[in-house]
DOBA-67526 format. One record per residue (C-alpha): residue number from 1; residue in three letters; z, y, x. Coordinates in Angstrom, 3 decimals. Example, Ala and Ser with C-alpha at 12.3 -4.5 7.8 and 13.67 -1.06 7.14 Angstrom:
// DOBA-67526
+-----+-----+----------+----------+----------+
!   k !   r !       c3 !       c2 !       c1 !
+-----+-----+----------+----------+----------+
!   1 ! ALA !    7.800 !   -4.500 !   12.300 !
!   2 ! SER !    7.140 !   -1.060 !   13.670 !
+-----+-----+----------+----------+----------+
// end
This chain:
// DOBA-67526
+-----+-----+----------+----------+----------+
!   k !   r !       c3 !       c2 !       c1 !
+-----+-----+----------+----------+----------+
!   1 ! MET !  -15.050 !    6.829 !    2.364 !
!   2 ! THR !  -12.934 !    9.823 !    1.441 !
!   3 ! ALA !   -9.162 !    9.953 !    1.846 !
!   4 ! ARG !   -8.774 !    9.780 !   -1.939 !
!   5 ! GLU !  -10.949 !    6.657 !   -2.087 !
!   6 ! LEU !   -8.852 !    5.111 !    0.674 !
!   7 ! VAL !   -5.653 !    5.805 !   -1.248 !
!   8 ! ASP !   -7.187 !    4.343 !   -4.409 !
!   9 ! GLU !   -8.188 !    1.195 !   -2.503 !
!  10 ! MET !   -4.711 !    0.876 !   -0.992 !
!  11 ! GLU !   -3.126 !    1.279 !   -4.429 !
!  12 ! ARG !   -5.349 !   -1.493 !   -5.815 !
!  13 ! ARG !   -4.387 !   -3.753 !   -2.897 !
!  14 ! TRP !   -0.711 !   -2.939 !   -3.464 !
!  15 ! GLU !   -0.996 !   -3.996 !   -7.110 !
!  16 ! GLU !   -2.776 !   -7.221 !   -6.106 !
!  17 ! LEU !   -0.062 !   -8.083 !   -3.583 !
!  18 ! ILE !    2.738 !   -7.316 !   -6.054 !
!  19 ! ALA !    1.092 !   -9.632 !   -8.601 !
!  20 ! LEU !    0.663 !  -12.310 !   -5.936 !
!  21 ! ARG !    4.294 !  -11.923 !   -4.877 !
!  22 ! ALA !    5.395 !  -12.641 !   -8.453 !
!  23 ! SER !    3.607 !  -15.988 !   -8.492 !
!  24 ! PRO !    5.817 !  -19.067 !   -7.989 !
!  25 ! ASP !    3.778 !  -20.177 !   -4.962 !
!  26 ! MET !    4.426 !  -16.971 !   -3.020 !
!  27 ! TYR !    8.013 !  -16.243 !   -4.060 !
!  28 ! GLY !   10.052 !  -15.472 !   -0.943 !
!  29 ! SER !    7.052 !  -15.391 !    1.395 !
!  30 ! GLU !    8.084 !  -13.510 !    4.541 !
!  31 ! SER !    4.436 !  -12.943 !    5.459 !
!  32 ! LEU !    3.679 !  -11.361 !    2.097 !
!  33 ! ASP !    6.846 !   -9.264 !    2.230 !
!  34 ! GLY !    5.774 !   -7.984 !    5.648 !
!  35 ! GLN !    2.311 !   -7.087 !    4.373 !
!  36 ! LEU !    3.821 !   -5.237 !    1.424 !
!  37 ! ALA !    6.206 !   -3.271 !    3.650 !
!  38 ! GLU !    3.419 !   -2.238 !    6.017 !
!  39 ! LEU !    1.063 !   -1.333 !    3.178 !
!  40 ! GLU !    3.790 !    0.714 !    1.504 !
!  41 ! LEU !    4.233 !    2.832 !    4.643 !
!  42 ! TRP !    0.496 !    3.428 !    5.012 !
!  43 ! LEU !    0.134 !    4.176 !    1.314 !
!  44 ! LEU !    2.913 !    6.773 !    1.390 !
!  45 ! ARG !    1.331 !    8.467 !    4.414 !
!  46 ! ALA !   -2.113 !    8.460 !    2.842 !
!  47 ! GLN !   -0.807 !    9.814 !   -0.461 !
!  48 ! ARG !    0.897 !   12.691 !    1.369 !
!  49 ! MET !   -2.337 !   13.469 !    3.216 !
!  50 ! VAL !   -4.344 !   13.523 !    0.003 !
!  51 ! THR !   -1.820 !   15.674 !   -1.862 !
!  52 ! GLY !   -1.423 !   18.073 !    1.056 !
!  53 ! GLY !    2.112 !   17.006 !    1.889 !
!  54 ! VAL !    1.328 !   16.633 !    5.582 !
!  55 ! ARG !    0.956 !   19.907 !    7.414 !
!  56 ! ALA !   -0.738 !   20.347 !   10.765 !
!  57 ! ALA !    1.695 !   21.205 !   13.540 !
+-----+-----+----------+----------+----------+
// end
């Protein structure tokens, strides 16, 4: 799996979780909110890697 494919997969998962969060059954779910927060951090890092925003030290 390439980095771009990983980012694409993470973006799809993000969209799935956002849709799930909007459902009445999951509204206010601390577990789901935690998953979204963690995924957001990983997604931002991965997007920077793919776009060249992260430079080697």
